[in-house]
N, C-alpha and C positions, 0 to 999 in steps of 0.2 A: 454125356447125356445122349439119349437116343430120342427119336421122334415120339415114341410111346411114353417116355418119361418127361417130355417137355410140357409142363402145365400151361405154358403160354401158347403152345401150338404154333410157334414162329420159326422153329429150327428148319433151315433150308428154304424158307419161303422168300419170295422176291424182296430185296432190300432189308432183310432181317439177318439175324446171326447165322453163320455157317457152322459154328460149333459153340458149345457152352459147357461149363463145369460148375458144380455146386461146391461150396465150401461150408462145411458144418462147423458152427461155433457154439460152444456151451453157453455163451451169453445170450443167445437168441432162442427161438422157440424149438424145444427138443422134438426130434422126430420129423420136422418139416424139411422140405426140399426147397431149392431156389432161394430167393432173397429172405424168405421167412426163417430159413435155417441158419442164416448168418451172412453169406455173401455168395455172389455168382460172378463168373467171368464170362462175358459174351464176346465172341470174335466175329467180325464182319468182313465182307469182301473188300470194303474200302472205308477210309476214315469218315467220309461224309455220311454213310449209313450209320456208323457208330455214334457220331455226333447227333444225328437226327433222332435215334432211339433214346439217347440220354435226354435230349431236350424235351421229347414227348413225355417221357416218364416224369421228369421233374415238373413239367407244366401241369400234368394231371394231378400229381401229389399236392402241388401248391393250390390249385383250384379247389380240390376236395377238402382241404384243411386237414386237421389231425386224424380224421376218421380212417384214412388210408395209410397212416403212418408216414415215416420219413426214411430217406436213405441218402447215402453219400455216393457220388460218382467220381471215378478216377479214369482218365483216358491215357492210353499209351498206344499210339499208332492206330491199328484197327481193333484194338481190344478195349472193352469197357468193363471195369470192375465196379460192381454195385455192392455196397456194404449196407446192411440193415441198420436202420435207425434205432433198433432195439439194443444195439451195441453202444458202448460208451464212446465219446469222442477220442479218448486215448487209444482205444482198440482200433477205431477207424484209422487213426494216424499210423498205427503199426501196419495195418493192411496197405495203406498208401505207400509207406516206406518200402515194404517188401515188394510191392508191385512196381516201384520205381517211377511213379507218376509225379 
């Protein structure tokens, strides 16, 4: 992902991800990028920043209720795998296993 393609406009900003990659999954929204397209891996400078990002997203989603959707989070060191709640729990488990979290 590049700065121009980052819909969140967080790439390279202080305490945010230093790199990220989208994973397109046919079970999610066709043609979408980022989490809406299936999954995204965000890599941070340190684990604390990755954990803070995950906690922030999950808090916002919980407070907003179902209107913003859901997602699963898996951590591995400085990497955060975010899997779209549009995908089934069994597909999320496959992502988690492949990620090694």
